[in-house]
DSSP file (Angstrom, degrees, kcal/mol; ACC not computed):
  #  RESIDUE AA STRUCTURE BP1 BP2  ACC     N-H-->O    O-->H-N    N-H-->O    O-->H-N    TCO  KAPPA ALPHA  PHI   PSI    X-CA   Y-CA   Z-CA
    1    1 A M              0   0    0      0, 0.0     2,-0.4     0, 0.0    42,-0.0   0.000 360.0 360.0 360.0 129.5   -5.6   23.4   16.2
    2    2 A Q        -     0   0    0      1,-0.0     2,-0.5     0, 0.0     0, 0.0  -0.668 360.0-151.0 -78.7 131.1   -7.7   24.0   19.3
    3    3 A L        -     0   0    0     -2,-0.4     2,-0.1     4,-0.0    -1,-0.0  -0.920   9.5-162.6-109.1 123.6  -11.0   22.1   19.2
    4    4 A D     >  -     0   0    0     -2,-0.5     4,-2.2     1,-0.0     5,-0.2  -0.277  42.0 -86.1 -90.8-177.0  -14.0   23.5   21.0
    5    5 A N  H  > S+     0   0    0      1,-0.2     4,-2.4     2,-0.2     5,-0.2   0.878 127.9  52.8 -59.6 -39.6  -17.2   21.6   21.9
    6    6 A K  H  > S+     0   0    0      2,-0.2     4,-2.4     1,-0.2    -1,-0.2   0.909 108.0  50.9 -64.2 -41.3  -18.8   22.3   18.5
    7    7 A A  H  > S+     0   0    0      1,-0.2     4,-2.7     2,-0.2    -1,-0.2   0.916 110.9  48.6 -62.8 -42.3  -15.8   20.9   16.7
    8    8 A W  H  X S+     0   0    0     -4,-2.2     4,-2.7     2,-0.2    -2,-0.2   0.889 109.7  51.9 -66.4 -37.8  -15.9   17.7   18.8
    9    9 A L  H  X S+     0   0    0     -4,-2.4     4,-2.3     2,-0.2    -1,-0.2   0.914 111.3  48.4 -61.6 -41.4  -19.6   17.3   18.2
   10   10 A L  H  X S+     0   0    0     -4,-2.4     4,-2.5     2,-0.2    -2,-0.2   0.931 112.1  48.2 -63.9 -46.3  -18.9   17.6   14.5
   11   11 A L  H  X S+     0   0    0     -4,-2.7     4,-2.6     1,-0.2    -2,-0.2   0.899 111.2  50.5 -62.3 -41.1  -16.1   15.1   14.7
   12   12 A Q  H  X S+     0   0    0     -4,-2.7     4,-1.8     2,-0.2    -1,-0.2   0.919 111.1  48.6 -63.6 -42.6  -18.3   12.6   16.7
   13   13 A A  H  X S+     0   0    0     -4,-2.3     4,-1.8     1,-0.2    -2,-0.2   0.913 113.7  46.6 -64.0 -42.1  -21.1   13.0   14.1
   14   14 A L  H  < S+     0   0    0     -4,-2.5    -2,-0.2     1,-0.2    -1,-0.2   0.889 110.6  51.9 -67.5 -39.0  -18.7   12.4   11.2
   15   15 A Q  H  < S+     0   0    0     -4,-2.6     3,-0.3     1,-0.2    -1,-0.2   0.833 110.8  48.9 -67.5 -30.5  -17.1    9.4   12.9
   16   16 A A  H  < S+     0   0    0     -4,-1.8     2,-0.2     1,-0.3    -1,-0.2   0.845 135.4   6.3 -74.3 -34.4  -20.5    7.8   13.5
   17   17 A D    ><  -     0   0    0     -4,-1.8     3,-1.8    -5,-0.2    -1,-0.3  -0.737  59.9-172.3-153.6  97.1  -21.5    8.4    9.8
   18   18 A G  T 3  S+     0   0    0     -3,-0.3    -4,-0.1     1,-0.3    -3,-0.1   0.611  90.7  54.5 -66.9 -12.0  -18.9    9.7    7.4
   19   19 A R  T 3  S+     0   0    0     -5,-0.1    -1,-0.3     2,-0.0    -5,-0.1   0.248  75.7 137.0-103.7  11.8  -21.7   10.1    4.8
   20   20 A A    <   -     0   0    0     -3,-1.8    -3,-0.0    -7,-0.2     5,-0.0  -0.335  58.8-114.4 -59.7 134.7  -24.0   12.3    6.9
   21   21 A P     >  -     0   0    0      0, 0.0     4,-2.0     0, 0.0     3,-0.5  -0.310  25.3-108.3 -68.0 157.0  -25.4   15.2    5.0
   22   22 A L  H  > S+     0   0    0      1,-0.2     4,-2.8     2,-0.2     5,-0.2   0.849 119.1  57.8 -54.4 -38.1  -24.4   18.7    5.9
   23   23 A K  H  > S+     0   0    0      1,-0.2     4,-2.5     2,-0.2    -1,-0.2   0.918 106.7  47.6 -61.3 -43.5  -27.9   19.3    7.4
   24   24 A A  H  > S+     0   0    0     -3,-0.5     4,-2.2     2,-0.2    -1,-0.2   0.885 112.6  49.5 -65.7 -37.8  -27.5   16.4    9.8
   25   25 A L  H  X S+     0   0    0     -4,-2.0     4,-1.6     2,-0.2     6,-0.2   0.902 110.7  49.8 -66.7 -40.5  -24.1   17.6   10.8
   26   26 A A  H  X>S+     0   0    0     -4,-2.8     4,-1.9     1,-0.2     5,-1.3   0.916 111.1  49.5 -63.0 -42.9  -25.4   21.1   11.4
   27   27 A D  H  <5S+     0   0    0     -4,-2.5    -2,-0.2     1,-0.2    -1,-0.2   0.896 109.6  52.2 -62.6 -39.9  -28.2   19.7   13.5
   28   28 A A  H  <5S+     0   0    0     -4,-2.2    -1,-0.2     1,-0.2    -2,-0.2   0.805 118.1  36.6 -67.1 -29.9  -25.8   17.6   15.5
   29   29 A T  H  <5S-     0   0    0     -4,-1.6    -1,-0.2     2,-0.2    -2,-0.2   0.638 103.1-124.0 -98.4 -16.5  -23.6   20.6   16.3
   30   30 A G  T  <5S+     0   0    0     -4,-1.9     2,-0.2     1,-0.3    -3,-0.2   0.708  71.1 124.4  77.6  19.0  -26.3   23.3   16.7
   31   31 A L      < -     0   0    0     -5,-1.3    -1,-0.3    -6,-0.2    -2,-0.2  -0.664  67.8 -99.7-106.2 164.4  -24.6   25.4   13.9
   32   32 A S     >  -     0   0    0     -2,-0.2     4,-2.4     1,-0.1     5,-0.2  -0.352  38.7-107.9 -71.9 163.7  -26.0   26.8   10.7
   33   33 A M  H  > S+     0   0    0      2,-0.2     4,-2.6     1,-0.2     5,-0.2   0.919 120.1  49.2 -63.0 -43.3  -25.2   24.9    7.5
   34   34 A P  H  > S+     0   0    0      0, 0.0     4,-2.2     0, 0.0    -1,-0.2   0.912 112.7  47.9 -62.3 -39.7  -22.7   27.6    6.3
   35   35 A A  H  > S+     0   0    0      2,-0.2     4,-2.2     1,-0.2    -2,-0.2   0.886 112.5  49.2 -67.1 -37.6  -20.9   27.6    9.7
   36   36 A T  H  X S+     0   0    0     -4,-2.4     4,-2.6     2,-0.2    -1,-0.2   0.916 110.6  50.2 -66.1 -43.5  -20.8   23.8    9.7
   37   37 A A  H  X S+     0   0    0     -4,-2.6     4,-2.3     1,-0.2    -2,-0.2   0.897 111.0  49.6 -61.7 -40.3  -19.4   23.7    6.2
   38   38 A E  H  X S+     0   0    0     -4,-2.2     4,-2.4     2,-0.2    -1,-0.2   0.902 110.8  49.4 -66.2 -41.3  -16.7   26.3    7.2
   39   39 A R  H  X S+     0   0    0     -4,-2.2     4,-2.7     2,-0.2     5,-0.2   0.920 110.3  51.0 -63.3 -43.0  -15.8   24.2   10.2
   40   40 A L  H  X S+     0   0    0     -4,-2.6     4,-2.2     1,-0.2    -2,-0.2   0.931 109.9  50.1 -58.7 -45.7  -15.5   21.1    8.1
   41   41 A K  H  X S+     0   0    0     -4,-2.3     4,-2.8     1,-0.2    -1,-0.2   0.921 111.8  47.5 -59.8 -45.5  -13.2   22.9    5.7
   42   42 A R  H  X S+     0   0    0     -4,-2.4     4,-2.0     1,-0.2     6,-0.3   0.890 110.8  51.6 -64.8 -39.5  -11.0   24.2    8.5
   43   43 A L  H  <>S+     0   0    0     -4,-2.7     6,-2.0     2,-0.2     5,-1.2   0.873 113.8  44.9 -65.6 -36.0  -10.8   20.7   10.0
   44   44 A Q  H ><5S+     0   0    0     -4,-2.2     3,-1.1    -5,-0.2    -2,-0.2   0.936 113.4  48.7 -71.1 -47.3   -9.8   19.2    6.7
   45   45 A E  H 3<5S+     0   0    0     -4,-2.8    -2,-0.2     1,-0.3    -1,-0.2   0.817 110.6  51.4 -64.4 -31.1   -7.3   21.9    5.9
   46   46 A S  T 3<5S-     0   0    0     -4,-2.0    -1,-0.3    -5,-0.2    -2,-0.2   0.573 114.9-115.5 -83.4  -8.7   -5.6   21.7    9.3
   47   47 A G  T < 5S+     0   0    0     -3,-1.1    -3,-0.2    -4,-0.4    -2,-0.1   0.483  84.5 118.5  88.8   2.0   -5.2   17.9    8.9
   48   48 A V  S   <S+     0   0    0     -5,-1.2     2,-0.7    -6,-0.3    -4,-0.2   0.946  80.2  45.1 -64.2 -46.3   -7.6   17.0   11.8
   49   49 A I  S    S-     0   0    0     -6,-2.0    -2,-0.3    -9,-0.2    -1,-0.2  -0.889  71.9-178.7 -97.0 115.0   -9.8   15.2    9.3
   50   50 A R        -     0   0    0     -2,-0.7     2,-0.3     1,-0.3    -1,-0.1   0.705  55.2 -58.2 -88.4 -21.2   -7.5   13.2    7.1
   51   51 A G        -     0   0    0      2,-0.0     2,-0.4    -4,-0.0    -1,-0.3  -0.967  46.6 -94.8 164.7-178.3  -10.1   11.7    4.8
   52   52 A Y        +     0   0    0     -2,-0.3     2,-0.3    -3,-0.1   -33,-0.0  -0.978  40.1 167.3-129.0 140.3  -13.3    9.7    4.4
   53   53 A Q        -     0   0    0     -2,-0.4     2,-0.3     2,-0.0   -35,-0.2  -0.985  34.8-107.4-151.6 160.6  -13.5    6.0    3.6
   54   54 A A        -     0   0    0     -2,-0.3     2,-0.8   -36,-0.0    -2,-0.0  -0.662  28.1-131.8 -85.2 144.6  -15.8    3.0    3.5
   55   55 A Q        -     0   0    0     -2,-0.3     2,-0.4     2,-0.0    -1,-0.0  -0.888  27.3-162.8 -96.9 110.5  -15.4    0.3    6.1
   56   56 A V        -     0   0    0     -2,-0.8     3,-0.1     5,-0.0     5,-0.0  -0.803  19.2-126.5 -99.7 132.2  -15.3   -3.0    4.2
   57   57 A E    >>  -     0   0    0     -2,-0.4     4,-0.8     1,-0.2     3,-0.7  -0.678  17.2-150.3 -76.6 112.9  -15.9   -6.3    6.0
   58   58 A P  G >4>S+     0   0    0      0, 0.0     5,-2.6     0, 0.0     3,-1.2   0.889  93.3  51.9 -54.3 -45.2  -12.9   -8.5    5.0
   59   59 A A  G >45S+     0   0    0      1,-0.3     3,-1.2     3,-0.2     5,-0.1   0.837 103.0  59.8 -63.0 -31.7  -14.8  -11.8    5.3
   60   60 A A  G <45S+     0   0    0     -3,-0.7    -1,-0.3     1,-0.3     4,-0.1   0.707 109.3  43.3 -70.5 -18.5  -17.6  -10.5    3.0
   61   61 A V  G <<5S-     0   0    0     -3,-1.2    -1,-0.3    -4,-0.8    -2,-0.2   0.162 131.9 -83.7-114.5  17.8  -15.0   -9.9    0.2
   62   62 A G  T < 5S+     0   0    0     -3,-1.2     2,-1.1     1,-0.1    -3,-0.2   0.419  91.9 119.2 104.2  -1.3  -13.1  -13.2    0.6
   63   63 A Y      < +     0   0    0     -5,-2.6    47,-0.3    -6,-0.2    -1,-0.1  -0.756  27.6 165.8 -98.2  90.3  -10.6  -12.5    3.4
   64   64 A G        +     0   0    0     -2,-1.1     2,-0.4    46,-0.4    46,-0.2   0.550  56.7  63.3 -82.7  -8.4  -11.7  -15.1    5.9
   65   65 A V  E     -A  109   0A   0     44,-2.4    44,-2.5    -3,-0.1     2,-0.4  -0.966  57.1-177.0-123.2 131.9   -8.5  -14.9    8.1
   66   66 A R  E     +A  108   0A   0     67,-0.5    67,-2.9    -2,-0.4     2,-0.3  -0.961  11.6 174.9-121.5 145.7   -7.3  -11.9   10.0
   67   67 A A  E     -AB 107 132A   0     40,-2.4    40,-2.8    -2,-0.4     2,-0.5  -0.986  31.2-134.1-147.5 155.7   -4.0  -11.8   11.9
   68   68 A I  E     -AB 106 131A   0     63,-2.8    63,-2.7    -2,-0.3     2,-0.5  -0.968  30.3-167.8-107.7 123.8   -1.7   -9.6   13.9
   69   69 A V  E     -AB 105 130A   0     36,-2.8    36,-3.0    -2,-0.5     2,-0.4  -0.959   8.4-167.8-120.9 125.5    1.9  -10.1   12.9
   70   70 A G  E     -AB 104 129A   0     59,-3.1    59,-2.5    -2,-0.5     2,-0.4  -0.869   8.5-171.6-105.4 145.0    4.9   -8.7   14.7
   71   71 A I  E     -AB 103 128A   0     32,-2.5    31,-2.5    -2,-0.4    32,-1.9  -0.996  17.8-148.5-140.2 133.8    8.3   -8.8   13.1
   72   72 A H  E     - B   0 127A   0     55,-2.4    55,-1.0    -2,-0.4    29,-0.1  -0.899  25.2-177.5 -98.4 121.8   11.8   -8.0   14.5
   73   73 A V        -     0   0    0     -2,-0.6    53,-0.2    53,-0.2     5,-0.1  -0.978  27.6-120.8-124.7 127.8   14.0   -6.6   11.8
   74   74 A P    >   -     0   0    0      0, 0.0     3,-1.9     0, 0.0     4,-0.5  -0.371  39.1-104.6 -61.0 147.9   17.6   -5.6   12.1
   75   75 A Q  G >  S+     0   0    0      1,-0.3     3,-1.5     2,-0.2     4,-0.4   0.821 116.0  56.8 -47.4 -46.4   18.2   -1.9   11.3
   76   76 A P  G 3  S+     0   0    0      0, 0.0     4,-0.3     0, 0.0    -1,-0.3   0.774 108.5  48.6 -62.8 -21.9   19.7   -2.3    7.8
   77   77 A G  G <> S+     0   0    0     -3,-1.9     4,-2.2     1,-0.2    -2,-0.2   0.470  83.5  91.6 -96.3  -0.5   16.6   -4.2    6.6
   78   78 A K  H <> S+     0   0    0     -3,-1.5     4,-2.6    -4,-0.5     5,-0.2   0.919  86.4  47.6 -64.6 -45.6   13.8   -1.9    7.8
   79   79 A R  H  > S+     0   0    0     -4,-0.4     4,-2.4     1,-0.2    -1,-0.2   0.914 112.5  50.1 -62.4 -42.7   13.5    0.2    4.6
   80   80 A A  H  > S+     0   0    0     -4,-0.3     4,-2.1     2,-0.2    -1,-0.2   0.900 111.4  49.1 -63.1 -40.7   13.5   -2.9    2.4
   81   81 A L  H  X S+     0   0    0     -4,-2.2     4,-3.1     2,-0.2     5,-0.2   0.948 111.1  48.9 -63.4 -47.6   10.8   -4.5    4.6
   82   82 A L  H  X S+     0   0    0     -4,-2.6     4,-2.1     1,-0.2    -2,-0.2   0.895 110.3  51.3 -61.1 -39.6    8.6   -1.3    4.5
   83   83 A D  H  X S+     0   0    0     -4,-2.4     4,-0.6    -5,-0.2    -1,-0.2   0.915 113.0  46.2 -61.7 -41.8    8.9   -1.1    0.7
   84   84 A R  H >X S+     0   0    0     -4,-2.1     3,-1.1     1,-0.2     4,-0.6   0.929 111.3  50.7 -66.3 -45.9    7.9   -4.7    0.4
   85   85 A L  H >< S+     0   0    0     -4,-3.1     3,-1.1     1,-0.3     6,-0.3   0.857 102.4  61.3 -61.6 -35.6    4.9   -4.4    2.9
   86   86 A A  H 3< S+     0   0    0     -4,-2.1    -1,-0.3     1,-0.3    -2,-0.2   0.763 104.5  50.3 -62.9 -23.9    3.7   -1.3    0.9
   87   87 A E  H << S+     0   0    0     -3,-1.1    -1,-0.3    -4,-0.6    -2,-0.2   0.613  92.2  89.2 -86.9 -14.0    3.3   -3.6   -2.1
   88   88 A L    X<  -     0   0    0     -3,-1.1     3,-1.5    -4,-0.6    -1,-0.0  -0.764  59.9-160.1 -95.5 115.5    1.3   -6.3   -0.3
   89   89 A P  T 3  S+     0   0    0      0, 0.0    -1,-0.1     0, 0.0    -4,-0.0   0.685  86.7  71.5 -67.1 -16.4   -2.5   -5.8   -0.3
   90   90 A E  T 3  S+     0   0    0     17,-0.1    18,-1.8     1,-0.0     2,-0.8   0.747  78.4  88.4 -69.6 -21.9   -2.9   -8.2    2.7
   91   91 A V  E <   +C  107   0A   0     -3,-1.5    16,-0.2    -6,-0.3     3,-0.1  -0.685  49.7 174.9 -84.0 111.1   -1.3   -5.5    5.0
   92   92 A L  E     -     0   0A   0     14,-2.7     2,-0.3    -2,-0.8    -1,-0.2   0.844  69.2  -9.3 -83.5 -36.3   -4.1   -3.3    6.3
   93   93 A E  E     -C  106   0A   0     13,-1.3    13,-1.9     2,-0.0     2,-0.4  -0.981  57.8-158.3-159.0 154.8   -1.8   -1.3    8.6
   94   94 A C  E     -C  105   0A   0     -2,-0.3     2,-0.4    11,-0.2    11,-0.2  -0.994   8.3-163.2-141.3 129.9    1.7   -1.4   10.0
   95   95 A H  E     -C  104   0A   0      9,-3.1     9,-2.3    -2,-0.4     2,-0.6  -0.945  17.8-137.4-118.0 133.1    3.0    0.3   13.1
   96   96 A H  E     -C  103   0A   0     -2,-0.4     2,-0.3     7,-0.2     7,-0.2  -0.799  41.8-178.6 -82.8 122.7    6.6    1.0   14.1
   97   97 A V        -     0   0    0      5,-2.1     2,-0.3    -2,-0.6    -2,-0.0  -0.798  30.2-119.7-128.4 162.6    6.7    0.0   17.7
   98   98 A A  S    S+     0   0    0     -2,-0.3     2,-0.3     2,-0.0     3,-0.3  -0.660  74.3  45.2 -92.2 156.5    9.0   -0.2   20.7
   99   99 A G  S    S-     0   0    0     -2,-0.3    -2,-0.1     1,-0.2     0, 0.0  -0.778 113.2 -22.2 112.9-156.1    9.7   -3.5   22.4
  100  100 A E  S    S+     0   0    0     -2,-0.3     2,-0.2   -28,-0.0    -1,-0.2   0.856 121.9  60.1 -63.9 -38.0   10.5   -6.9   21.1
  101  101 A D        -     0   0    0     -3,-0.3   -29,-0.3     1,-0.1     3,-0.1  -0.596  64.0-154.1 -91.3 153.3    9.1   -6.3   17.6
  102  102 A S  S    S+     0   0    0    -31,-2.5    -5,-2.1     1,-0.3     2,-0.3   0.820  85.3  13.6 -84.9 -40.2   10.2   -3.6   15.2
  103  103 A Y  E     -AC  71  96A   0    -32,-1.9   -32,-2.5    -7,-0.2     2,-0.4  -0.976  60.1-160.9-137.8 147.9    6.8   -3.5   13.5
  104  104 A V  E     -AC  70  95A   0     -9,-2.3    -9,-3.1    -2,-0.3     2,-0.3  -1.000  21.2-179.3-127.4 131.3    3.3   -4.8   14.2
  105  105 A M  E     -AC  69  94A   0    -36,-3.0   -36,-2.8    -2,-0.4     2,-0.5  -0.935  28.0-133.8-132.8 153.8    0.8   -5.1   11.4
  106  106 A Q  E     +AC  68  93A   0    -13,-1.9   -14,-2.7    -2,-0.3   -13,-1.3  -0.923  35.8 178.2-101.7 128.2   -2.8   -6.2   10.9
  107  107 A V  E     -AC  67  91A   0    -40,-2.8   -40,-2.4    -2,-0.5     2,-0.3  -0.888  19.0-150.6-129.8 159.7   -3.1   -8.5    7.9
  108  108 A V  E     -A   66   0A   0    -18,-1.8     2,-0.3    -2,-0.3   -42,-0.2  -0.918  13.4-178.5-124.9 155.2   -5.8  -10.4    6.1
  109  109 A A  E     -A   65   0A   0    -44,-2.5   -44,-2.4    -2,-0.3     3,-0.1  -0.977  34.8-127.3-148.5 157.8   -5.7  -13.6    4.1
  110  110 A T  S    S-     0   0    0     -2,-0.3   -46,-0.4   -47,-0.3     2,-0.3   0.741  91.4 -10.9 -78.3 -22.7   -8.1  -15.7    2.1
  111  111 A S  S  > S-     0   0    0    -46,-0.1     4,-2.2   -48,-0.1    -1,-0.2  -0.951  76.7 -92.1-161.5 173.2   -7.1  -18.9    4.1
  112  112 A L  H  > S+     0   0    0     -2,-0.3     4,-2.5     2,-0.2     5,-0.1   0.872 126.3  54.0 -64.4 -35.8   -4.6  -20.2    6.5
  113  113 A Q  H  > S+     0   0    0      2,-0.2     4,-2.1     1,-0.2    -1,-0.2   0.893 107.7  50.0 -64.1 -38.7   -2.5  -21.4    3.6
  114  114 A D  H  > S+     0   0    0      2,-0.2     4,-2.4     1,-0.2    -2,-0.2   0.892 109.9  50.4 -66.1 -40.0   -2.6  -17.9    2.1
  115  115 A L  H  X S+     0   0    0     -4,-2.2     4,-2.8     2,-0.2    -2,-0.2   0.910 109.1  51.9 -63.0 -42.0   -1.5  -16.5    5.5
  116  116 A E  H  X S+     0   0    0     -4,-2.5     4,-2.3     1,-0.2    -2,-0.2   0.904 109.4  49.7 -61.1 -41.3    1.4  -19.0    5.5
  117  117 A R  H  X S+     0   0    0     -4,-2.1     4,-1.6     2,-0.2    -2,-0.2   0.915 110.8  50.2 -62.5 -43.9    2.4  -17.9    2.0
  118  118 A F  H  X S+     0   0    0     -4,-2.4     4,-0.8     1,-0.2     3,-0.3   0.942 111.0  48.3 -59.2 -48.9    2.3  -14.2    3.2
  119  119 A L  H >X S+     0   0    0     -4,-2.8     4,-1.5     1,-0.2     3,-1.0   0.894 109.0  53.4 -60.7 -40.9    4.5  -15.0    6.2
  120  120 A A  H 3< S+     0   0    0     -4,-2.3     4,-0.4     1,-0.2    -1,-0.2   0.844 103.2  59.0 -61.5 -32.3    6.9  -16.9    4.1
  121  121 A S  H 3< S+     0   0    0     -4,-1.6    -1,-0.2    -3,-0.3    -2,-0.2   0.706 116.5  31.6 -72.4 -18.3    7.2  -13.8    1.8
  122  122 A I  H XX S+     0   0    0     -3,-1.0     3,-2.1    -4,-0.8     4,-0.6   0.504  91.6  92.4-114.4  -7.1    8.4  -11.6    4.7
  123  123 A N  G >< S+     0   0    0     -4,-1.5     3,-0.6     1,-0.3    -2,-0.1   0.755  76.6  67.8 -61.5 -23.8   10.3  -14.1    6.8
  124  124 A G  G 34 S+     0   0    0     -4,-0.4    -1,-0.3     1,-0.2     3,-0.1   0.672  95.9  56.3 -68.4 -15.5   13.5  -13.2    5.0
  125  125 A Y  G <4 S-     0   0    0     -3,-2.1     2,-0.3     1,-0.3    -1,-0.2   0.710 124.0 -52.1 -88.3 -22.6   13.4   -9.8    6.6
  126  126 A G  S << S-     0   0    0     -3,-0.6     2,-0.4    -4,-0.6    -1,-0.3  -0.976  73.0 -47.9 168.8-178.5   13.3  -11.0   10.2
  127  127 A E  E     -B   72   0A   0    -55,-1.0   -55,-2.4    -2,-0.3     2,-0.3  -0.634  53.2-155.0 -82.5 131.4   11.6  -13.2   12.8
  128  128 A T  E     -B   71   0A   0     -2,-0.4     2,-0.4   -57,-0.2   -57,-0.2  -0.746  13.6-163.3-107.8 155.1    7.8  -13.0   12.9
  129  129 A R  E     -B   70   0A   0    -59,-2.5   -59,-3.1    -2,-0.3     2,-0.4  -0.996  17.1-162.3-131.6 129.8    5.2  -13.7   15.6
  130  130 A T  E     -B   69   0A   0     -2,-0.4     2,-0.5   -61,-0.2   -61,-0.2  -0.944  14.0-171.5-124.3 134.1    1.7  -14.3   14.5
  131  131 A S  E     -B   68   0A   0    -63,-2.7   -63,-2.8    -2,-0.4     2,-0.3  -0.991  21.4-138.6-119.3 124.2   -1.6  -14.1   16.4
  132  132 A I  E     -B   67   0A   0     -2,-0.5     2,-0.7   -65,-0.2   -65,-0.3  -0.647  18.7-129.3 -79.0 135.0   -4.8  -15.3   14.5
  133  133 A V        +     0   0    0    -67,-2.9   -67,-0.5    -2,-0.3     3,-0.1  -0.778  27.4 177.4 -87.4 117.1   -7.8  -13.0   15.2
  134  134 A F        -     0   0    0     -2,-0.7     2,-0.3     1,-0.4    -1,-0.2   0.890  68.1 -21.7 -82.5 -45.1  -10.8  -15.1   16.3
  135  135 A S        -     0   0    0      0, 0.0    -1,-0.4     0, 0.0     0, 0.0  -0.955  54.4-125.7-156.9 169.5  -13.1  -12.2   16.9
  136  136 A T        +     0   0    0     -2,-0.3     3,-0.2     1,-0.1    -3,-0.0  -0.811  21.5 178.8-126.8  89.6  -13.0   -8.5   17.6
  137  137 A P  S    S+     0   0    0      0, 0.0     2,-0.5     0, 0.0    -1,-0.1   0.787  81.7  38.2 -65.2 -26.0  -15.1   -7.7   20.8
  138  138 A I  S    S-     0   0    0      3,-0.0     3,-0.1     0, 0.0     2,-0.0  -0.929  85.6-152.4-125.3 106.9  -14.2   -4.0   20.5
  139  139 A E        -     0   0    0     -2,-0.5     2,-0.1    -3,-0.2     0, 0.0  -0.271  38.4 -78.9 -70.5 160.0  -14.1   -2.7   16.9
  140  140 A R        -     0   0    0      1,-0.0     2,-0.3    -4,-0.0    -1,-0.2  -0.389  63.0-171.3 -56.2 134.7  -12.0    0.2   15.8
  141  141 A R        -     0   0    0     -3,-0.1  -125,-0.1     1,-0.1    -1,-0.0  -0.822  23.2 -87.3-131.6 168.6  -13.9    3.3   17.0
  142  142 A G        -     0   0    0     -2,-0.3     2,-0.2     1,-0.1    -1,-0.1  -0.221  50.3 -93.1 -71.6 164.3  -13.7    7.0   16.6
  143  143 A L        -     0   0    0   -132,-0.1     2,-0.3     3,-0.0    -1,-0.1  -0.566  34.9-150.6 -79.3 140.8  -11.7    9.3   18.8
  144  144 A A        -     0   0    0     -2,-0.2     3,-0.1     1,-0.1    -1,-0.0  -0.710  37.1 -82.7-102.8 161.1  -13.3   10.9   21.8
  145  145 A R        -     0   0    0     -2,-0.3    -1,-0.1     1,-0.1     3,-0.1  -0.442  54.2-112.8 -62.1 129.5  -12.3   14.2   23.3
  146  146 A P        -     0   0    0      0, 0.0     2,-0.2     0, 0.0    -1,-0.1  -0.362  29.3-109.8 -66.1 144.2   -9.3   13.6   25.6
  147  147 A A              0   0    0      1,-0.1    -3,-0.0    -3,-0.1     0, 0.0  -0.513 360.0 360.0 -70.5 140.1   -9.8   14.2   29.3
  148  148 A R              0   0    0     -2,-0.2    -1,-0.1    -3,-0.1    -3,-0.0   0.389 360.0 360.0-110.4 360.0   -8.0   17.3   30.5
């Protein structure tokens, strides 16, 4: 789907506030409310907008430890690992990557002992490397229009 300036304005407004009312989105794009609603519908139907969600602060709900975990898995064990990771609520996201690791994931734990338990539960699939997150100076942010 080709995105024009109005579509990018709409996406930026939604990424800043996914709960913005239609009127605010229309004001941000300079479109009428019906035109804004139609654009939203098209962006959703085309898969540009995959969904809306709340951003929950892990520490506020009991997950005081965040980590980035890389794991090298031999080819025959990859499906079994992915099936296992899909069952574990500590795994926030998992990326299949090139390089030394097969997968890199962001995980949360209630404590260092809990992180150790998590790592022990997946160590049978391959060798892990873990980095504890101290802080996040650049939070996950919305997408900007790519430079052409």
